[in-house]
N, C-alpha and C positions, 0 to 999 in steps of 0.2 A: 219260347216258340210254341210250346205245347198249348198254352192258353190262347194265343193268337189263332192257332189252328182250329179252335172251337168255332170261331167266326168265319174263317177263310180256310177251308180244308186243303188248299193247294200250297204246299210248302214252297214250290218253285215260284209261284206267283208272289207269295209273301216276301221271299228273299229278293225278288226283283224290285219291290217298292220300299222295302224297309230301310235301306241305306240313306234315302232322301227324306225320310219321314220323321215326324216327331212322335214319340211314344209316351203315353201317360199311363200311370197305374193307380189303382185304388188298393189300399191295404187295410188290414184289420190286425192290430197288435203285431205289426211287422211282417205279416203274411200277405203276399200279393194275392188279392182276390179278384181283381179285374184289370183289364188292359184296353187301351184305345190307341189306335194308330191313325195318324192324319198325315196325308201326303200333299205337298204343294202342287198346284196345277198350273197357275199363272199368277201374275202379280195381283195380290189381294184375294186370291181364290185358293181354297184348300178342299181336299176330299177326305172325308172320314172313310177310311178303308176297312176298318174292323173295330168292333167293340165286343168284348166277351167278359163274362163273369164265371168264375169257377162254379160248377153245378151245385156244390154244397152251400154256396153263398147267394144263389139266385133267389129272387123274391124278397130280398131284404133292403132293396133300394140302392145297392152299390152301383148298378148300371146307370140308374137315373142320376145319382150324385156325380159319377164320373162324366157322363155326357154333359151335365150342366156346367161342371168345372171346365171342361174343354171348350164349350161354347163361350163361356165368360172369358177364358184365356184369349181366344182369338178375337173376341169383341174388344177387349182391352188393348190388344196389340194393334188395333186399327184395321184388321182384315175385313174385307167387305162381303165375302161369301164363303160359306161352309156348305159343301154338297155331300150327299150320301148317294152312293150307287148300290142298289140292292136288287138281287134277282128274285126276291120273294115278295109276296103281297100278303103275308100272314101277320103274325104277332110282331115281327120286326118292323114292318111298315107302320103299324099302329103305334109302336114304341116311338119311332122317329116323329110321327105326326103329333103325338102327345106333347112333344117338346118343340113344336113350332116348325118342323120341316114340312114342306108341301111337295106333292108330285108335280114336277114341271114337264116331264115327258116320259113316255114309255118307249122302250127300245125292244125291238124284236131281234131274235138271234138267228 
């Protein structure tokens, strides 16, 4: 949970979507260094809810490797769409765009 909370600081929110989600981890010699949580939305569509890498392991490609693995996993299982909802337009958006995600709409709060 501690690692997931790096990406989504609301523990209540995380606990609300975690039971129905798939969780993926990246590890280095048995130590979990990254986590990615993906929730089903509708038939063939999933939402990447969070992806986080331990601060000491950031910048070494673990997040990229994890995201690529998750994308390939869903592609191979025949899913048609993987979405990301993010409230930020900083480095997180650039990270997702670098891996093929595109902005489809902006939502105001």
